[in-house]
mmCIF file of the N, C-alpha and C atoms, coordinates in Angstrom:
data_MODEL
# 
_entry.id   MODEL 
# 
loop_
_atom_site.group_PDB 
_atom_site.id 
_atom_site.type_symbol 
_atom_site.label_atom_id 
_atom_site.label_alt_id 
_atom_site.label_comp_id 
_atom_site.label_asym_id 
_atom_site.label_entity_id 
_atom_site.label_seq_id 
_atom_site.pdbx_PDB_ins_code 
_atom_site.Cartn_x 
_atom_site.Cartn_y 
_atom_site.Cartn_z 
_atom_site.occupancy 
_atom_site.B_iso_or_equiv 
_atom_site.pdbx_formal_charge 
_atom_site.auth_seq_id 
_atom_site.auth_comp_id 
_atom_site.auth_asym_id 
_atom_site.auth_atom_id 
_atom_site.pdbx_PDB_model_num 
ATOM 1   N N  . MET A 1 1  ? 218.899 9.491  149.429 1.00 0.00 ? 1  MET A N  1 
ATOM 2   C CA . MET A 1 1  ? 219.712 10.625 149.099 1.00 0.00 ? 1  MET A CA 1 
ATOM 3   C C  . MET A 1 1  ? 218.860 11.640 148.343 1.00 0.00 ? 1  MET A C  1 
ATOM 4   N N  . PHE A 1 2  ? 219.187 12.883 148.521 1.00 0.00 ? 2  PHE A N  1 
ATOM 5   C CA . PHE A 1 2  ? 218.584 13.971 147.753 1.00 0.00 ? 2  PHE A CA 1 
ATOM 6   C C  . PHE A 1 2  ? 219.445 14.192 146.510 1.00 0.00 ? 2  PHE A C  1 
ATOM 7   N N  . VAL A 1 3  ? 218.784 14.337 145.366 1.00 0.00 ? 3  VAL A N  1 
ATOM 8   C CA . VAL A 1 3  ? 219.495 14.618 144.117 1.00 0.00 ? 3  VAL A CA 1 
ATOM 9   C C  . VAL A 1 3  ? 218.866 15.861 143.507 1.00 0.00 ? 3  VAL A C  1 
ATOM 10  N N  . GLY A 1 4  ? 219.637 16.939 143.399 1.00 0.00 ? 4  GLY A N  1 
ATOM 11  C CA . GLY A 1 4  ? 219.115 18.196 142.893 1.00 0.00 ? 4  GLY A CA 1 
ATOM 12  C C  . GLY A 1 4  ? 219.791 18.637 141.610 1.00 0.00 ? 4  GLY A C  1 
ATOM 13  N N  . SER A 1 5  ? 219.216 19.667 141.012 1.00 0.00 ? 5  SER A N  1 
ATOM 14  C CA . SER A 1 5  ? 219.717 20.278 139.782 1.00 0.00 ? 5  SER A CA 1 
ATOM 15  C C  . SER A 1 5  ? 219.690 19.292 138.613 1.00 0.00 ? 5  SER A C  1 
ATOM 16  N N  . LEU A 1 6  ? 218.661 18.439 138.609 1.00 0.00 ? 6  LEU A N  1 
ATOM 17  C CA . LEU A 1 6  ? 218.524 17.460 137.536 1.00 0.00 ? 6  LEU A CA 1 
ATOM 18  C C  . LEU A 1 6  ? 217.968 18.106 136.273 1.00 0.00 ? 6  LEU A C  1 
ATOM 19  N N  . PRO A 1 7  ? 218.346 17.579 135.104 1.00 0.00 ? 7  PRO A N  1 
ATOM 20  C CA . PRO A 1 7  ? 217.743 18.078 133.862 1.00 0.00 ? 7  PRO A CA 1 
ATOM 21  C C  . PRO A 1 7  ? 216.258 17.703 133.827 1.00 0.00 ? 7  PRO A C  1 
ATOM 22  N N  . TRP A 1 8  ? 215.458 18.534 133.181 1.00 0.00 ? 8  TRP A N  1 
ATOM 23  C CA . TRP A 1 8  ? 214.005 18.302 133.141 1.00 0.00 ? 8  TRP A CA 1 
ATOM 24  C C  . TRP A 1 8  ? 213.655 17.004 132.431 1.00 0.00 ? 8  TRP A C  1 
ATOM 25  N N  . SER A 1 9  ? 214.522 16.552 131.536 1.00 0.00 ? 9  SER A N  1 
ATOM 26  C CA . SER A 1 9  ? 214.216 15.392 130.704 1.00 0.00 ? 9  SER A CA 1 
ATOM 27  C C  . SER A 1 9  ? 214.400 14.050 131.412 1.00 0.00 ? 9  SER A C  1 
ATOM 28  N N  . ILE A 1 10 ? 215.074 14.015 132.539 1.00 0.00 ? 10 ILE A N  1 
ATOM 29  C CA . ILE A 1 10 ? 215.351 12.739 133.201 1.00 0.00 ? 10 ILE A CA 1 
ATOM 30  C C  . ILE A 1 10 ? 214.098 12.217 133.905 1.00 0.00 ? 10 ILE A C  1 
ATOM 31  N N  . ASP A 1 11 ? 213.903 10.895 133.842 1.00 0.00 ? 11 ASP A N  1 
ATOM 32  C CA . ASP A 1 11 ? 212.755 10.276 134.509 1.00 0.00 ? 11 ASP A CA 1 
ATOM 33  C C  . ASP A 1 11 ? 213.259 9.306  135.582 1.00 0.00 ? 11 ASP A C  1 
ATOM 34  N N  . ASP A 1 12 ? 212.322 8.600  136.236 1.00 0.00 ? 12 ASP A N  1 
ATOM 35  C CA . ASP A 1 12 ? 212.694 7.686  137.316 1.00 0.00 ? 12 ASP A CA 1 
ATOM 36  C C  . ASP A 1 12 ? 213.700 6.630  136.842 1.00 0.00 ? 12 ASP A C  1 
ATOM 37  N N  . ALA A 1 13 ? 213.459 6.052  135.673 1.00 0.00 ? 13 ALA A N  1 
ATOM 38  C CA . ALA A 1 13 ? 214.344 5.010  135.143 1.00 0.00 ? 13 ALA A CA 1 
ATOM 39  C C  . ALA A 1 13 ? 215.730 5.579  134.840 1.00 0.00 ? 13 ALA A C  1 
ATOM 40  N N  . GLY A 1 14 ? 215.780 6.779  134.300 1.00 0.00 ? 14 GLY A N  1 
ATOM 41  C CA . GLY A 1 14 ? 217.057 7.418  134.009 1.00 0.00 ? 14 GLY A CA 1 
ATOM 42  C C  . GLY A 1 14 ? 217.841 7.717  135.268 1.00 0.00 ? 14 GLY A C  1 
ATOM 43  N N  . LEU A 1 15 ? 217.125 8.138  136.311 1.00 0.00 ? 15 LEU A N  1 
ATOM 44  C CA . LEU A 1 15 ? 217.763 8.413  137.591 1.00 0.00 ? 15 LEU A CA 1 
ATOM 45  C C  . LEU A 1 15 ? 218.328 7.121  138.194 1.00 0.00 ? 15 LEU A C  1 
ATOM 46  N N  . ALA A 1 16 ? 217.540 6.051  138.117 1.00 0.00 ? 16 ALA A N  1 
ATOM 47  C CA . ALA A 1 16 ? 218.003 4.754  138.630 1.00 0.00 ? 16 ALA A CA 1 
ATOM 48  C C  . ALA A 1 16 ? 219.234 4.279  137.863 1.00 0.00 ? 16 ALA A C  1 
ATOM 49  N N  . ALA A 1 17 ? 219.230 4.444  136.545 1.00 0.00 ? 17 ALA A N  1 
ATOM 50  C CA . ALA A 1 17 ? 220.365 4.018  135.726 1.00 0.00 ? 17 ALA A CA 1 
ATOM 51  C C  . ALA A 1 17 ? 221.622 4.813  136.068 1.00 0.00 ? 17 ALA A C  1 
ATOM 52  N N  . LEU A 1 18 ? 221.458 6.104  136.323 1.00 0.00 ? 18 LEU A N  1 
ATOM 53  C CA . LEU A 1 18 ? 222.591 6.954  136.689 1.00 0.00 ? 18 LEU A CA 1 
ATOM 54  C C  . LEU A 1 18 ? 223.238 6.475  137.987 1.00 0.00 ? 18 LEU A C  1 
ATOM 55  N N  . PHE A 1 19 ? 222.414 6.127  138.966 1.00 0.00 ? 19 PHE A N  1 
ATOM 56  C CA . PHE A 1 19 ? 222.928 5.724  140.273 1.00 0.00 ? 19 PHE A CA 1 
ATOM 57  C C  . PHE A 1 19 ? 223.332 4.254  140.329 1.00 0.00 ? 19 PHE A C  1 
ATOM 58  N N  . ALA A 1 20 ? 222.939 3.458  139.347 1.00 0.00 ? 20 ALA A N  1 
ATOM 59  C CA . ALA A 1 20 ? 223.306 2.037  139.326 1.00 0.00 ? 20 ALA A CA 1 
ATOM 60  C C  . ALA A 1 20 ? 224.813 1.861  139.230 1.00 0.00 ? 20 ALA A C  1 
ATOM 61  N N  . GLN A 1 21 ? 225.512 2.861  138.675 1.00 0.00 ? 21 GLN A N  1 
ATOM 62  C CA . GLN A 1 21 ? 226.974 2.750  138.589 1.00 0.00 ? 21 GLN A CA 1 
ATOM 63  C C  . GLN A 1 21 ? 227.639 2.827  139.962 1.00 0.00 ? 21 GLN A C  1 
ATOM 64  N N  . ALA A 1 22 ? 226.906 3.282  140.977 1.00 0.00 ? 22 ALA A N  1 
ATOM 65  C CA . ALA A 1 22 ? 227.461 3.384  142.329 1.00 0.00 ? 22 ALA A CA 1 
ATOM 66  C C  . ALA A 1 22 ? 227.050 2.211  143.214 1.00 0.00 ? 22 ALA A C  1 
ATOM 67  N N  . GLY A 1 23 ? 226.154 1.356  142.721 1.00 0.00 ? 23 GLY A N  1 
ATOM 68  C CA . GLY A 1 23 ? 225.687 0.222  143.515 1.00 0.00 ? 23 GLY A CA 1 
ATOM 69  C C  . GLY A 1 23 ? 224.254 -0.139 143.170 1.00 0.00 ? 23 GLY A C  1 
ATOM 70  N N  . THR A 1 24 ? 223.634 -0.918 144.041 1.00 0.00 ? 24 THR A N  1 
ATOM 71  C CA . THR A 1 24 ? 222.270 -1.390 143.819 1.00 0.00 ? 24 THR A CA 1 
ATOM 72  C C  . THR A 1 24 ? 221.273 -0.331 144.260 1.00 0.00 ? 24 THR A C  1 
ATOM 73  N N  . VAL A 1 25 ? 220.421 0.098  143.332 1.00 0.00 ? 25 VAL A N  1 
ATOM 74  C CA . VAL A 1 25 ? 219.411 1.115  143.615 1.00 0.00 ? 25 VAL A CA 1 
ATOM 75  C C  . VAL A 1 25 ? 218.142 0.432  144.117 1.00 0.00 ? 25 VAL A C  1 
ATOM 76  N N  . ALA A 1 26 ? 217.686 0.809  145.317 1.00 0.00 ? 26 ALA A N  1 
ATOM 77  C CA . ALA A 1 26 ? 216.442 0.265  145.861 1.00 0.00 ? 26 ALA A CA 1 
ATOM 78  C C  . ALA A 1 26 ? 215.245 1.011  145.254 1.00 0.00 ? 26 ALA A C  1 
ATOM 79  N N  . THR A 1 27 ? 215.284 2.338  145.290 1.00 0.00 ? 27 THR A N  1 
ATOM 80  C CA . THR A 1 27 ? 214.236 3.153  144.676 1.00 0.00 ? 27 THR A CA 1 
ATOM 81  C C  . THR A 1 27 ? 214.852 4.425  144.114 1.00 0.00 ? 27 THR A C  1 
ATOM 82  N N  . ALA A 1 28 ? 214.215 4.953  143.072 1.00 0.00 ? 28 ALA A N  1 
ATOM 83  C CA . ALA A 1 28 ? 214.632 6.227  142.482 1.00 0.00 ? 28 ALA A CA 1 
ATOM 84  C C  . ALA A 1 28 ? 213.364 6.931  142.019 1.00 0.00 ? 28 ALA A C  1 
ATOM 85  N N  . GLN A 1 29 ? 213.151 8.145  142.513 1.00 0.00 ? 29 GLN A N  1 
ATOM 86  C CA . GLN A 1 29 ? 211.908 8.849  142.192 1.00 0.00 ? 29 GLN A CA 1 
ATOM 87  C C  . GLN A 1 29 ? 212.174 10.328 141.948 1.00 0.00 ? 29 GLN A C  1 
ATOM 88  N N  . ILE A 1 30 ? 211.717 10.799 140.797 1.00 0.00 ? 30 ILE A N  1 
ATOM 89  C CA . ILE A 1 30 ? 211.758 12.215 140.466 1.00 0.00 ? 30 ILE A CA 1 
ATOM 90  C C  . ILE A 1 30 ? 210.523 12.867 141.076 1.00 0.00 ? 30 ILE A C  1 
ATOM 91  N N  . VAL A 1 31 ? 210.671 14.018 141.695 1.00 0.00 ? 31 VAL A N  1 
ATOM 92  C CA . VAL A 1 31 ? 209.530 14.743 142.253 1.00 0.00 ? 31 VAL A CA 1 
ATOM 93  C C  . VAL A 1 31 ? 208.904 15.547 141.117 1.00 0.00 ? 31 VAL A C  1 
ATOM 94  N N  . LYS A 1 32 ? 207.563 15.392 140.972 1.00 0.00 ? 32 LYS A N  1 
ATOM 95  C CA . LYS A 1 32 ? 206.859 16.049 139.877 1.00 0.00 ? 32 LYS A CA 1 
ATOM 96  C C  . LYS A 1 32 ? 205.844 17.050 140.400 1.00 0.00 ? 32 LYS A C  1 
ATOM 97  N N  . ASP A 1 33 ? 205.598 18.077 139.597 1.00 0.00 ? 33 ASP A N  1 
ATOM 98  C CA . ASP A 1 33 ? 204.592 19.079 139.913 1.00 0.00 ? 33 ASP A CA 1 
ATOM 99  C C  . ASP A 1 33 ? 203.216 18.418 139.910 1.00 0.00 ? 33 ASP A C  1 
ATOM 100 N N  . ARG A 1 34 ? 202.404 18.685 140.910 1.00 0.00 ? 34 ARG A N  1 
ATOM 101 C CA . ARG A 1 34 ? 201.079 18.051 141.025 1.00 0.00 ? 34 ARG A CA 1 
ATOM 102 C C  . ARG A 1 34 ? 200.153 18.427 139.878 1.00 0.00 ? 34 ARG A C  1 
ATOM 103 N N  . GLU A 1 35 ? 200.218 19.666 139.438 1.00 0.00 ? 35 GLU A N  1 
ATOM 104 C CA . GLU A 1 35 ? 199.289 20.132 138.418 1.00 0.00 ? 35 GLU A CA 1 
ATOM 105 C C  . GLU A 1 35 ? 199.712 19.771 137.001 1.00 0.00 ? 35 GLU A C  1 
ATOM 106 N N  . THR A 1 36 ? 200.993 19.916 136.687 1.00 0.00 ? 36 THR A N  1 
ATOM 107 C CA . THR A 1 36 ? 201.454 19.699 135.313 1.00 0.00 ? 36 THR A CA 1 
ATOM 108 C C  . THR A 1 36 ? 202.059 18.316 135.084 1.00 0.00 ? 36 THR A C  1 
ATOM 109 N N  . GLY A 1 37 ? 202.497 17.656 136.148 1.00 0.00 ? 37 GLY A N  1 
ATOM 110 C CA . GLY A 1 37 ? 203.158 16.366 136.017 1.00 0.00 ? 37 GLY A CA 1 
ATOM 111 C C  . GLY A 1 37 ? 204.598 16.484 135.539 1.00 0.00 ? 37 GLY A C  1 
ATOM 112 N N  . ARG A 1 38 ? 205.082 17.712 135.387 1.00 0.00 ? 38 ARG A N  1 
ATOM 113 C CA . ARG A 1 38 ? 206.452 17.951 134.922 1.00 0.00 ? 38 ARG A CA 1 
ATOM 114 C C  . ARG A 1 38 ? 207.432 17.830 136.088 1.00 0.00 ? 38 ARG A C  1 
ATOM 115 N N  . SER A 1 39 ? 208.628 17.378 135.787 1.00 0.00 ? 39 SER A N  1 
ATOM 116 C CA . SER A 1 39 ? 209.682 17.253 136.795 1.00 0.00 ? 39 SER A CA 1 
ATOM 117 C C  . SER A 1 39 ? 209.943 18.600 137.458 1.00 0.00 ? 39 SER A C  1 
ATOM 118 N N  . ARG A 1 40 ? 210.225 18.561 138.750 1.00 0.00 ? 40 ARG A N  1 
ATOM 119 C CA . ARG A 1 40 ? 210.577 19.785 139.473 1.00 0.00 ? 40 ARG A CA 1 
ATOM 120 C C  . ARG A 1 40 ? 212.092 19.945 139.570 1.00 0.00 ? 40 ARG A C  1 
ATOM 121 N N  . GLY A 1 41 ? 212.840 19.042 138.941 1.00 0.00 ? 41 GLY A N  1 
ATOM 122 C CA . GLY A 1 41 ? 214.291 19.184 138.885 1.00 0.00 ? 41 GLY A CA 1 
ATOM 123 C C  . GLY A 1 41 ? 215.048 18.554 140.037 1.00 0.00 ? 41 GLY A C  1 
ATOM 124 N N  . PHE A 1 42 ? 214.347 17.785 140.865 1.00 0.00 ? 42 PHE A N  1 
ATOM 125 C CA . PHE A 1 42 ? 215.045 17.077 141.936 1.00 0.00 ? 42 PHE A CA 1 
ATOM 126 C C  . PHE A 1 42 ? 214.343 15.759 142.212 1.00 0.00 ? 42 PHE A C  1 
ATOM 127 N N  . GLY A 1 43 ? 215.014 14.902 142.951 1.00 0.00 ? 43 GLY A N  1 
ATOM 128 C CA . GLY A 1 43 ? 214.434 13.608 143.275 1.00 0.00 ? 43 GLY A CA 1 
ATOM 129 C C  . GLY A 1 43 ? 215.149 12.971 144.446 1.00 0.00 ? 43 GLY A C  1 
ATOM 130 N N  . PHE A 1 44 ? 214.770 11.734 144.712 1.00 0.00 ? 44 PHE A N  1 
ATOM 131 C CA . PHE A 1 44 ? 215.339 10.994 145.829 1.00 0.00 ? 44 PHE A CA 1 
ATOM 132 C C  . PHE A 1 44 ? 215.708 9.592  145.372 1.00 0.00 ? 44 PHE A C  1 
ATOM 133 N N  . VAL A 1 45 ? 216.841 9.102  145.870 1.00 0.00 ? 45 VAL A N  1 
ATOM 134 C CA . VAL A 1 45 ? 217.317 7.761  145.537 1.00 0.00 ? 45 VAL A CA 1 
ATOM 135 C C  . VAL A 1 45 ? 217.652 7.042  146.832 1.00 0.00 ? 45 VAL A C  1 
ATOM 136 N N  . GLU A 1 46 ? 217.236 5.776  146.917 1.00 0.00 ? 46 GLU A N  1 
ATOM 137 C CA . GLU A 1 46 ? 217.621 4.925  148.042 1.00 0.00 ? 46 GLU A CA 1 
ATOM 138 C C  . GLU A 1 46 ? 218.500 3.822  147.489 1.00 0.00 ? 46 GLU A C  1 
ATOM 139 N N  . MET A 1 47 ? 219.634 3.623  148.120 1.00 0.00 ? 47 MET A N  1 
ATOM 140 C CA . MET A 1 47 ? 220.548 2.546  147.741 1.00 0.00 ? 47 MET A CA 1 
ATOM 141 C C  . MET A 1 47 ? 220.329 1.386  148.704 1.00 0.00 ? 47 MET A C  1 
ATOM 142 N N  . SER A 1 48 ? 220.828 0.210  148.335 1.00 0.00 ? 48 SER A N  1 
ATOM 143 C CA . SER A 1 48 ? 220.599 -0.975 149.172 1.00 0.00 ? 48 SER A CA 1 
ATOM 144 C C  . SER A 1 48 ? 221.425 -0.983 150.454 1.00 0.00 ? 48 SER A C  1 
ATOM 145 N N  . SER A 1 49 ? 222.476 -0.141 150.533 1.00 0.00 ? 49 SER A N  1 
ATOM 146 C CA . SER A 1 49 ? 223.262 -0.077 151.771 1.00 0.00 ? 49 SER A CA 1 
ATOM 147 C C  . SER A 1 49 ? 223.784 1.341  151.982 1.00 0.00 ? 49 SER A C  1 
ATOM 148 N N  . ASP A 1 50 ? 224.128 1.641  153.217 1.00 0.00 ? 50 ASP A N  1 
ATOM 149 C CA . ASP A 1 50 ? 224.691 2.956  153.542 1.00 0.00 ? 50 ASP A CA 1 
ATOM 150 C C  . ASP A 1 50 ? 226.037 3.160  152.840 1.00 0.00 ? 50 ASP A C  1 
ATOM 151 N N  . GLU A 1 51 ? 226.796 2.092  152.724 1.00 0.00 ? 51 GLU A N  1 
ATOM 152 C CA . GLU A 1 51 ? 228.105 2.180  152.064 1.00 0.00 ? 51 GLU A CA 1 
ATOM 153 C C  . GLU A 1 51 ? 227.936 2.592  150.597 1.00 0.00 ? 51 GLU A C  1 
ATOM 154 N N  . GLU A 1 52 ? 226.965 2.002  149.917 1.00 0.00 ? 52 GLU A N  1 
ATOM 155 C CA . GLU A 1 52 ? 226.705 2.359  148.521 1.00 0.00 ? 52 GLU A CA 1 
ATOM 156 C C  . GLU A 1 52 ? 226.208 3.793  148.406 1.00 0.00 ? 52 GLU A C  1 
ATOM 157 N N  . ALA A 1 53 ? 225.406 4.227  149.373 1.00 0.00 ? 53 ALA A N  1 
ATOM 158 C CA . ALA A 1 53 ? 224.912 5.608  149.369 1.00 0.00 ? 53 ALA A CA 1 
ATOM 159 C C  . ALA A 1 53 ? 226.069 6.589  149.526 1.00 0.00 ? 53 ALA A C  1 
ATOM 160 N N  . GLN A 1 54 ? 226.978 6.314  150.447 1.00 0.00 ? 54 GLN A N  1 
ATOM 161 C CA . GLN A 1 54 ? 228.147 7.184  150.628 1.00 0.00 ? 54 GLN A CA 1 
ATOM 162 C C  . GLN A 1 54 ? 229.016 7.206  149.371 1.00 0.00 ? 54 GLN A C  1 
ATOM 163 N N  . ASN A 1 55 ? 229.149 6.055  148.735 1.00 0.00 ? 55 ASN A N  1 
ATOM 164 C CA . ASN A 1 55 ? 229.916 5.954  147.494 1.00 0.00 ? 55 ASN A CA 1 
ATOM 165 C C  . ASN A 1 55 ? 229.259 6.794  146.389 1.00 0.00 ? 55 ASN A C  1 
ATOM 166 N N  . ALA A 1 56 ? 227.938 6.751  146.312 1.00 0.00 ? 56 ALA A N  1 
ATOM 167 C CA . ALA A 1 56 ? 227.211 7.525  145.307 1.00 0.00 ? 56 ALA A CA 1 
ATOM 168 C C  . ALA A 1 56 ? 227.396 9.022  145.536 1.00 0.00 ? 56 ALA A C  1 
ATOM 169 N N  . VAL A 1 57 ? 227.323 9.470  146.786 1.00 0.00 ? 57 VAL A N  1 
ATOM 170 C CA . VAL A 1 57 ? 227.532 10.889 147.096 1.00 0.00 ? 57 VAL A CA 1 
ATOM 171 C C  . VAL A 1 57 ? 228.938 11.301 146.666 1.00 0.00 ? 57 VAL A C  1 
ATOM 172 N N  . LYS A 1 58 ? 229.913 10.496 147.027 1.00 0.00 ? 58 LYS A N  1 
ATOM 173 C CA . LYS A 1 58 ? 231.310 10.816 146.724 1.00 0.00 ? 58 LYS A CA 1 
ATOM 174 C C  . LYS A 1 58 ? 231.570 10.864 145.217 1.00 0.00 ? 58 LYS A C  1 
ATOM 175 N N  . ASN A 1 59 ? 231.014 9.905  144.480 1.00 0.00 ? 59 ASN A N  1 
ATOM 176 C CA . ASN A 1 59 ? 231.325 9.782  143.062 1.00 0.00 ? 59 ASN A CA 1 
ATOM 177 C C  . ASN A 1 59 ? 230.407 10.577 142.131 1.00 0.00 ? 59 ASN A C  1 
ATOM 178 N N  . LEU A 1 60 ? 229.192 10.881 142.546 1.00 0.00 ? 60 LEU A N  1 
ATOM 179 C CA . LEU A 1 60 ? 228.238 11.518 141.631 1.00 0.00 ? 60 LEU A CA 1 
ATOM 180 C C  . LEU A 1 60 ? 227.971 12.988 141.927 1.00 0.00 ? 60 LEU A C  1 
ATOM 181 N N  . ASN A 1 61 ? 228.242 13.452 143.138 1.00 0.00 ? 61 ASN A N  1 
ATOM 182 C CA . ASN A 1 61 ? 228.002 14.861 143.457 1.00 0.00 ? 61 ASN A CA 1 
ATOM 183 C C  . ASN A 1 61 ? 228.881 15.746 142.569 1.00 0.00 ? 61 ASN A C  1 
ATOM 184 N N  . GLY A 1 62 ? 228.257 16.677 141.871 1.00 0.00 ? 62 GLY A N  1 
ATOM 185 C CA . GLY A 1 62 ? 228.990 17.597 141.017 1.00 0.00 ? 62 GLY A CA 1 
ATOM 186 C C  . GLY A 1 62 ? 229.250 17.088 139.609 1.00 0.00 ? 62 GLY A C  1 
ATOM 187 N N  . THR A 1 63 ? 228.784 15.875 139.298 1.00 0.00 ? 63 THR A N  1 
ATOM 188 C CA . THR A 1 63 ? 228.996 15.357 137.942 1.00 0.00 ? 63 THR A CA 1 
ATOM 189 C C  . THR A 1 63 ? 228.027 16.011 136.962 1.00 0.00 ? 63 THR A C  1 
ATOM 190 N N  . ASP A 1 64 ? 228.413 15.991 135.692 1.00 0.00 ? 64 ASP A N  1 
ATOM 191 C CA . ASP A 1 64 ? 227.624 16.606 134.640 1.00 0.00 ? 64 ASP A CA 1 
ATOM 192 C C  . ASP A 1 64 ? 226.620 15.609 134.077 1.00 0.00 ? 64 ASP A C  1 
ATOM 193 N N  . VAL A 1 65 ? 225.332 15.973 134.114 1.00 0.00 ? 65 VAL A N  1 
ATOM 194 C CA . VAL A 1 65 ? 224.270 15.165 133.522 1.00 0.00 ? 65 VAL A CA 1 
ATOM 195 C C  . VAL A 1 65 ? 223.505 16.058 132.561 1.00 0.00 ? 65 VAL A C  1 
ATOM 196 N N  . GLU A 1 66 ? 223.652 15.783 131.276 1.00 0.00 ? 66 GLU A N  1 
ATOM 197 C CA . GLU A 1 66 ? 222.985 16.560 130.228 1.00 0.00 ? 66 GLU A CA 1 
ATOM 198 C C  . GLU A 1 66 ? 223.237 18.065 130.391 1.00 0.00 ? 66 GLU A C  1 
ATOM 199 N N  . GLY A 1 67 ? 224.483 18.415 130.704 1.00 0.00 ? 67 GLY A N  1 
ATOM 200 C CA . GLY A 1 67 ? 224.867 19.817 130.798 1.00 0.00 ? 67 GLY A CA 1 
ATOM 201 C C  . GLY A 1 67 ? 224.597 20.483 132.131 1.00 0.00 ? 67 GLY A C  1 
ATOM 202 N N  . ARG A 1 68 ? 224.126 19.732 133.111 1.00 0.00 ? 68 ARG A N  1 
ATOM 203 C CA . ARG A 1 68 ? 223.870 20.294 134.448 1.00 0.00 ? 68 ARG A CA 1 
ATOM 204 C C  . ARG A 1 68 ? 224.699 19.558 135.482 1.00 0.00 ? 68 ARG A C  1 
ATOM 205 N N  . LYS A 1 69 ? 225.292 20.302 136.398 1.00 0.00 ? 69 LYS A N  1 
ATOM 206 C CA . LYS A 1 69 ? 226.050 19.689 137.490 1.00 0.00 ? 69 LYS A CA 1 
ATOM 207 C C  . LYS A 1 69 ? 225.058 19.331 138.599 1.00 0.00 ? 69 LYS A C  1 
ATOM 208 N N  . ILE A 1 70 ? 224.895 18.024 138.832 1.00 0.00 ? 70 ILE A N  1 
ATOM 209 C CA . ILE A 1 70 ? 223.921 17.594 139.826 1.00 0.00 ? 70 ILE A CA 1 
ATOM 210 C C  . ILE A 1 70 ? 224.489 17.704 141.241 1.00 0.00 ? 70 ILE A C  1 
ATOM 211 N N  . VAL A 1 71 ? 223.588 17.812 142.199 1.00 0.00 ? 71 VAL A N  1 
ATOM 212 C CA . VAL A 1 71 ? 223.922 17.873 143.621 1.00 0.00 ? 71 VAL A CA 1 
ATOM 213 C C  . VAL A 1 71 ? 223.406 16.587 144.253 1.00 0.00 ? 71 VAL A C  1 
ATOM 214 N N  . VAL A 1 72 ? 224.285 15.865 144.926 1.00 0.00 ? 72 VAL A N  1 
ATOM 215 C CA . VAL A 1 72 ? 223.901 14.616 145.589 1.00 0.00 ? 72 VAL A CA 1 
ATOM 216 C C  . VAL A 1 72 ? 224.357 14.696 147.031 1.00 0.00 ? 72 VAL A C  1 
ATOM 217 N N  . ASN A 1 73 ? 223.411 14.522 147.962 1.00 0.00 ? 73 ASN A N  1 
ATOM 218 C CA . ASN A 1 73 ? 223.782 14.457 149.375 1.00 0.00 ? 73 ASN A CA 1 
ATOM 219 C C  . ASN A 1 73 ? 222.791 13.601 150.135 1.00 0.00 ? 73 ASN A C  1 
ATOM 220 N N  . ILE A 1 74 ? 223.151 13.239 151.338 1.00 0.00 ? 74 ILE A N  1 
ATOM 221 C CA . ILE A 1 74 ? 222.288 12.415 152.174 1.00 0.00 ? 74 ILE A CA 1 
ATOM 222 C C  . ILE A 1 74 ? 221.088 13.279 152.582 1.00 0.00 ? 74 ILE A C  1 
ATOM 223 N N  . ALA A 1 75 ? 219.889 12.758 152.340 1.00 0.00 ? 75 ALA A N  1 
ATOM 224 C CA . ALA A 1 75 ? 218.660 13.509 152.631 1.00 0.00 ? 75 ALA A CA 1 
ATOM 225 C C  . ALA A 1 75 ? 218.471 13.650 154.134 1.00 0.00 ? 75 ALA A C  1 
ATOM 226 N N  . ARG A 1 76 ? 217.976 14.809 154.522 1.00 0.00 ? 76 ARG A N  1 
ATOM 227 C CA . ARG A 1 76 ? 217.657 15.075 155.929 1.00 0.00 ? 76 ARG A CA 1 
ATOM 228 C C  . ARG A 1 76 ? 216.140 15.098 156.068 1.00 0.00 ? 76 ARG A C  1 
ATOM 229 N N  . PRO A 1 77 ? 215.628 14.806 157.259 1.00 0.00 ? 77 PRO A N  1 
ATOM 230 C CA . PRO A 1 77 ? 214.172 14.881 157.450 1.00 0.00 ? 77 PRO A CA 1 
ATOM 231 C C  . PRO A 1 77 ? 213.663 16.293 157.163 1.00 0.00 ? 77 PRO A C  1 
ATOM 232 N N  . ARG A 1 78 ? 212.446 16.365 156.673 1.00 0.00 ? 78 ARG A N  1 
ATOM 233 C CA . ARG A 1 78 ? 211.849 17.663 156.355 1.00 0.00 ? 78 ARG A CA 1 
ATOM 234 C C  . ARG A 1 78 ? 211.687 18.483 157.634 1.00 0.00 ? 78 ARG A C  1 
ATOM 235 N N  . GLU A 1 79 ? 212.070 19.740 157.565 1.00 0.00 ? 79 GLU A N  1 
ATOM 236 C CA . GLU A 1 79 ? 211.973 20.627 158.725 1.00 0.00 ? 79 GLU A CA 1 
ATOM 237 C C  . GLU A 1 79 ? 210.598 21.275 158.783 1.00 0.00 ? 79 GLU A C  1 
ATOM 238 N N  . ASP A 1 80 ? 210.110 21.506 160.004 1.00 0.00 ? 80 ASP A N  1 
ATOM 239 C CA . ASP A 1 80 ? 208.842 22.213 160.174 1.00 0.00 ? 80 ASP A CA 1 
ATOM 240 C C  . ASP A 1 80 ? 209.021 23.665 159.755 1.00 0.00 ? 80 ASP A C  1 
ATOM 241 N N  . ARG A 1 81 ? 208.006 24.200 159.115 1.00 0.00 ? 81 ARG A N  1 
ATOM 242 C CA . ARG A 1 81 ? 208.085 25.592 158.674 1.00 0.00 ? 81 ARG A CA 1 
ATOM 243 C C  . ARG A 1 81 ? 207.464 26.516 159.662 1.00 0.00 ? 81 ARG A C  1 
# 
């Protein structure tokens, strides 16, 4: 799943903990700037099943995390530019 509009302070472990309430998290990764190592404000989460992923989208999309409403949706393959 794609997770956007994340607070800058959240890390991989925090992202995993947030999504653990929706089911078993397989992986959770914040995307970081190559030069500074700072969060770019979005990340990706993989759940152990499609059902858990759908549940996470339904329950977490639009929720408030540290004053920011996060965006959660099923990730699509990267498009050619």
